[in-house]
C-alpha positions in Angstrom: -20.9 9.9 -9.3 -21.4 6.5 -7.6 -19.1 3.7 -6.8 -20.4 0.1 -7.3 -19.7 -2.7 -4.9 -16.4 -3.9 -6.5 -15.1 -0.3 -6.8 -15.9 0.4 -3.1 -14.5 -3.0 -2.0 -11.2 -2.7 -3.8 -10.8 1.1 -3.8 -11.3 1.2 0.0 -8.9 -1.6 0.7 -11.7 -4.0 1.6 -13.7 -1.3 3.3 -10.9 -0.2 5.6 -11.1 3.3 4.0 -14.4 3.7 5.7 -13.0 3.2 9.2 -13.1 6.7 10.7 -9.6 6.6 12.3 -6.3 5.3 10.9 -7.8 4.0 7.7 -4.4 3.7 6.1 -3.2 1.5 9.0 -6.3 -0.6 8.7 -5.7 -0.8 4.9 -2.2 -2.0 5.6 -3.5 -4.6 8.0 -5.9 -5.9 5.3 -3.0 -6.1 2.8 -0.9 -7.9 5.4 -3.7 -10.4 6.0 -3.6 -11.2 2.2 0.2 -11.3 2.2 0.1 -13.9 5.0 -1.8 -16.3 2.8 0.7 -19.1 2.1 2.3 -18.7 -1.3 1.2 -15.1 -1.8 4.8 -13.9 -1.4 5.7 -15.9 -4.5 6.9 -13.4 -7.1 4.6 -15.0 -9.6 1.7 -14.1 -7.4 2.6 -10.9 -5.6 4.1 -9.0 -8.5 1.0 -9.4 -10.8 -1.2 -8.5 -7.8 0.8 -5.3 -7.3 0.7 -4.4 -11.0 -3.1 -5.1 -11.2 -4.0 -3.3 -8.0 -1.8 -0.3 -9.0 -3.5 0.0 -12.4 -6.9 -0.4 -10.9 -5.9 2.0 -8.1 -5.1 4.8 -10.6 -8.5 4.2 -12.3 -10.6 3.9 -9.1 -8.6 6.7 -7.4 -9.9 9.2 -9.9 -13.4 8.2 -8.9 -12.7 8.3 -5.2 -11.1 11.8 -5.6 -14.1 13.0 -7.6 -16.5 11.8 -5.0 -14.6 12.5 -1.7 -11.9 15.1 -2.6 -8.2 15.2 -2.9 -6.4 12.0 -1.8 -9.4 10.9 0.4 -8.9 8.7 3.4 -11.7 6.4 2.0 -9.3 5.3 -0.7 -6.8 2.8 0.8 -5.9 0.7 -2.3 -2.7 2.7 -2.3 -1.8 1.3 1.2 -2.6 -2.2 -0.1 -0.2 -1.8 -3.0 2.5 -0.1 -0.9 2.3 -2.9 1.7 2.9 -5.6 -0.9 5.8 -3.7 -2.4 7.4 -3.2 1.1 7.3 -7.0 1.6 8.8 -8.0 -1.8 11.6 -10.5 -1.6 11.8 -10.4 2.2 11.9 -13.5 4.4 8.4 -14.2 5.7 9.3 -14.3 9.4 7.4 -12.7 12.2 10.2 -10.3 13.1 10.6 -9.1 9.5 6.8 -8.8 9.1 6.4 -6.6 12.2 9.4 -4.3 11.6 8.4 -3.9 7.9 4.9 -3.1 8.9 6.0 -0.2 11.3 8.7 1.0 8.9 6.3 1.1 6.0 3.6 2.9 8.0 6.1 5.5 9.2 7.4 6.2 5.7 3.9 6.4 4.3 3.1 9.0 6.9 6.4 10.9 6.7 6.6 10.7 2.8 10.3 11.3 2.3 11.1 13.2 -1.0 10.1 12.8 -3.7 7.0 11.0 -2.3 5.6 14.2 -0.7 5.9 16.1 -4.0 4.3 13.3 -6.0 1.3 13.3 -3.6 0.3 16.7 -5.0 -0.4 15.1 -8.4 -4.0 15.0 -9.3 -6.2 12.0 -9.5 -5.6 8.3 -9.0 -2.0 8.5 -10.1 -1.2 11.0 -7.4 -3.0 8.9 -4.8 -1.0 5.8 -5.8 2.5 7.0 -6.7 3.5 8.6 -3.3 2.7 5.3 -1.6 4.6 3.4 -4.2 7.7 5.5 -3.7 7.5 5.3 0.1 7.0 1.5 -0.1 10.2 1.2 -2.2 12.1 3.1 0.5 10.8 0.6 3.0 11.7 -2.3 0.7 15.3 -1.0 0.2 15.8 -0.3 3.9 14.5 -3.8 4.9 16.7 -5.4 2.2 19.7 -3.7 3.8 18.6 -4.7 7.3 18.2 -8.4 6.3 21.5 -8.4 4.4 23.4 -7.1 7.5 21.4 -8.7 10.3 19.8 -11.8 8.7 16.4 -13.2 9.3 14.7 -12.6 12.7 
């Protein structure tokens, strides 16, 4: 099985998956760079991007898993989708961006239940869904933080 240029580009989170250490963190940084584009946080932009990248991630994740093994580090499109979910509806301030980044990375690594269990699912869906669940945890926590402490 081979991956074409677009499959490698998007599936590896803009080639961050091929960085030998901390590929998930680099995938998150790539997603953050896109999020920082003015207007990307608009729900009419970010939500369709999340949906499209999730669907494509399930598809391309199957190919990455067939080529590299179970939930391979080369596939970081799941971090891209998770990052964008974690930032949904949050103020686009430097403090919020930094805290959300570290919270999301921690939750993606820890994988609180049921994310850890979902990770065991086969194929692209298993690759994507654990990050989606962890990202929603980050989103909920950050919404509570912003509600009680405001923007910073």
